[in-house]
N, C-alpha and C positions, 0 to 999 in steps of 0.2 A: 429554427435555424441551424443550420448544415455543424454538425460539431465533428470533430477527429481528436478519437482516444487512441493515446496510446498506451500503449499493456492493458489495454481494455478490456481483452479475455482474463489476468488475473483478479487477484482476491478482491484488490480493493475498484478497481476498475471495471469489474463486474457490475458488481455493487449499484455504481455510478453508474453505469452504461442503462442501467434497469430504473435508476430513477429521472435521469435523459429522453427515456422511450415513454415514459409513463409520463411527462409533461408536454410531448407534441413532439419530439426536435427529430433529426435524422441523424441518426448517428452511423461513421463510421469506423473501425476499429483496426489499428496498426498493431501489429502482435508479430512477435517471432515464436510463441507457442513454449519459448525453455523453462517458464515455468507459469504455463497458463493451458488453460484447457476449448480449444472451442465447444464442448460441449457446453459448457458453463453459460456459453452466447443462445445457444439452444433452450436451454434452461429460461434464461431468460427470456427470449420467444416464448415460449409458452406460458410465460406467468407474465406478460405484459398484451402479449396478441398482437406484437411488433417484433419485426426486425431489425438487428444492428449490420453492418456487411464487415464482415471478415476479408482483411486484408493481410496476409501472411508477409512479414518482413518484415528487416532486423534494421535496426533506425544508422547500423555500422554500413550499411548498403546505400551509398547516398543515390543515388541511380534509381532505384525500385521506391524508395522512399519521395522523389520526386514526382514520377508518376505516380503512386500513388496519388499525388495531391492534386495532380492536371485530373487525376479520377474522379475524385470526391471532390473539389471543389469547396474546404470547409471555410467556414466563414469566423471560427474558432480551435483553439487547440485546451485539450487536456492532456496531460503529461504524467505519465504514472510510469512508464516502461523505466527499469534501470535496476540492475545487482542489488540485495540489499541488506546481505548478511554481515551483520559489524565481523563477526569472526573470521569467517570468510578474508572479509577486508582488510584483514591483518596480516593474514599471510600470502594475501596476490594484491597487492595494490595496485600492481599496472593493469589487471584484469577492470578492475572497479574505475581506475579515473579513463583507459580506454572505451569501457561499454557506456559508464555515467557520464562524463566529461565530454567524450567526442558523437556518442549519441548525441545529444545534448543539442553540440555546436552542427549539426547535420540535419538538426529540425529545425533549430533557427536559421537556416541556412535556405531549407526549403520555403519555411516561411516566410519568408523576403523574398524571393522569387515570387511567389503566388499569392503578394500583395495581402498576407493573410497577417494580421498583427494582434491578435488579441490570445493571451494563454494565459493558463491556469495550470498553473508547477506545484508536482510533490515534493516538498521540501518535509526535513526534518526536524523533531526535534535537537537531534545531536546536533543542528550548529550551535547551540548552544553550549556546547563541553559538560566541563563538571562545573558549574556554578554553583557558589550558595549562596547564590542569591532564590529565596522560592516565597512565594510561587515564580514563575517565571514570566517576565513578562515579553514584548517584543521590540522593548529595548533592553532589554538583558546583553551585556557584549557578546556577543557570537567566536568560539573559537572550540571547535570539534577535537574531540580526543582519541579519533580511528578515521582510518581509510577512506569507511564506506559515509563519514559525518563530514569531513573536508571535500571529498566530492559535491557534495551538497551545497558546503559556500561557499567551494568553488565555482557552479551554475549559480549560484545567486550573484555571487560577483561580477558574472555575465551579464545577468538577466539588470541589475542595476549600470554597468558602465551602457546596455544596449539603450534602454530606454530615460536614461541619459544624456544620450546623443541623437535618437531621437523621437518625441512625443508623441508621432502616433500610434507608440508602442501601450498596450492596455495588459500589464501582469500582475497576476496576485501569484502571491507566495507563501503557499500555504504549509504552514509550521506543526506538523500534526502529532499528537505523540503514540501512544502506540494501540491500534487497529485492531478491535475484536469481535467477537461475536459472527454473526449470519445476519440473513433473510431470514423474516420470522416463517418461512415457510419452509424450511428445511433443504432446502430445491438447490441453491447455490451456500455457498461457504468457501472457507477457506483449506486450499488441497496443496500442500507443499510438497515439492518432489523432493524424494532421500528424506536428510534429517532435516526436522523445522527448525527455521530460523528464529521460530517465535515460541513464547511460551504457552501461550490458553491451548495454542493446537499439538503443543507437544503433550500436553498433561490431557488431553483427548486424547489421544492414540495410545497411552497409560490407561486408561477410563472405559476404551474399548478394546486392550488386548491387544493393541498392536504393537505394545513398546513395553519394556516393562518397568523404569523408576521413572522419577524425573530426579536428573541432577539438580541440584540449587546450587548454581554458583558463587559463593560467598555468605556465610551466616553472621558472620562480625563487622558490619555495616551499621555506624552509629543511626540505627531505625530502629524504630519501637519493637521490632522480633530479633534485629540483624541483619532479616534481609533485603534484598534490594526492592524503593515503592517506584512505582514507576505508574501515569494517568493514564489507563485506561478508559479507552476511548469505542463504542459503537459503530461499525466499521457503515452501518445505517444512516449512523450522526454523520460521523466523517464524509461519505457523497453526500449528501446535504448541504455538507458545508462547503463542496467543488459548485454546487449549482446558485446557494447565495452568493457565491464568489463572482464566478461566471453574467448571473446579471446585474453585480454591481457592476460589472468592468466594461457593458455592455452599454449602462445608462451614467457612468461618468466619467470610465477609460482611468488612464493613471497607472503609477505603481506603487505598491503595498504589499505590505505580508502582515498573516496575523495567524496565533495560534488558534488549531482547533483542538481543546483537551475537554474535559471533567471541569478542573480546576482540582480535581481529588486523587490523592495517589493510594495505591492499596501497594502492600507490599505481595511479595513472592510466594509468601505462607496464607496469607489472606486469600488468594488467587485459589490455588490448592483447595482450600478448605470448602471453599465457596462451591467447585464442579462437584467436590467428593458429594456436599449433602444435595449438591442438583442431580447428580447420577447416580445416590446411592449407590455409589463403591467405593472401595479404600481405593488411594492413590499412592503408593507406596514413593518415597523419596529419599537421598538422599542430598544432604548439605557436601560438599567440596568445600577447593579451593576457587577465589577469586579469580571472572577471565579480565585479561587484560584490555581496558578501553572501557567496564560498563562504571559506570557511576552510581552513586550510593539512591538516592532519589532524586526523582525529576517529574512534576505536576507542571501546569500549566495556569495561568491568568487569561481566557477567554475573555475579559471583559475587552476589548477591545471590537472581537467575530460582533459579540452582542450587539454591539454600538453603532458599528457601520454595518453590517451585511445582515443585520438580524439574525444571527443566527447562534443556538445554543444547543449542545447536548443534550439530549432529552430520555434516554436510556440509562440507567445505573448498574454497577456490578452483577445483581442478578441478573437480569434479561439478558445480558452480554451474553452469561454462562449459558442459563437454559437455551439463548437461539444457538448457542455454538455447540454443545450439548443435544440438541436436536437433532443439528443440521451430521455429525458425525454418526450418533449412533445410528443416524438413515442411511448414512455411507461413512460405512465403514473402512474402505480401504479409498474415500475421494471419490473421484469421476471416474465413470467404467474407462480401462486400458482400451477396449475397444471397438470405441465408436468410429464408422465411417467418416468421410466429412460430412457434414452437413450443406442440403441443399440448398441454403442459404451464403453459404461460405463460399464465396465465388470466385475466389482467388486462392483458396488452396486444393492443394492433391493431395491424393491418397497418400501420396509419399511424404508430404511435410506432415500428417497426422501420424501414421508407423513409426516416423525416427522422433518423434515426439514421444510416445508411449514408453520407448524403449528407451527411455533415457528418465523416465519417472523417478523412479525409483532405486535408492543406494541401498546397501547393506543395512542394519542397522547397527551402529557403536555406542550406540545408546547412551545418545550425547544430549543433554539438551541446547539449548543458542541462548541469541536474544531476549530478554525480561520480555 
């Protein structure tokens, strides 16, 4: 199958592209490289012996997007592209609505114009907001507590309306929890630009000496150790969930929502302690005030995904941490910043790569972000 993966050079996207290539699919990636690297796709090619074609462009560039559809002629789309930092979304909400919602609208327009109606959408557990119902099921009430989550919720509503208006659409909304870890090779992993937006890459950068300490946002939550509890899921398991959803849509069609998580929550301090054990390094941390928009606990009930698409998470916290540390210790500053445009990235220019690398890392403000 020919598949277009938006945001496919990013963290979750590159791991999913690897699995797609291993399964024999023809993969095209559409990515603006704002928080990703063409080097990830080059390494995916090394690992699989196959290459995805990279098309550099932004979802807000409607003309460019439609040109890529005409070139790639995809049969299905997996949609990862979007801004994802909760804290930034609170301070810059319009940026998030413009990028995430308008970008997705442009994508849907391009899909419809080229008669492509199979979509796997990267949603988020943030659409459930602050709920007292744990574990979270797909029938849990939807109520996001921050602009990032509201963009995901708004997009889900768009997809519901679209599917309701035209039964030819086949759509999966994957509400996944906290992706962590990396490919077991240590060759691809999470390489955030600037200050990491998620807990585990921040801890990894502290362990490798890039950052001084971890700020733990809130030590007085109603949880066993007072810190936030989240359902962490290995990124390879998450990628496998996208393949399972795609296969289901191919065979059955329809509109579906599935939680992708382990069903088990781990606290911030448990993750720090696990990382300290694996890395055999001290992880300094400081408990500071809570952040607006954070919830005390969030973990999934993944039963529906197991029953309907035959998917379940296979990897536990220890393996997540081991794989993450293998990636970080082998790539202490992430992907190289001076990589030239790859010969397989036919639509990419040297100017694209240089621009991306200049934007890569902001000064360290010693701020950890999303749990």
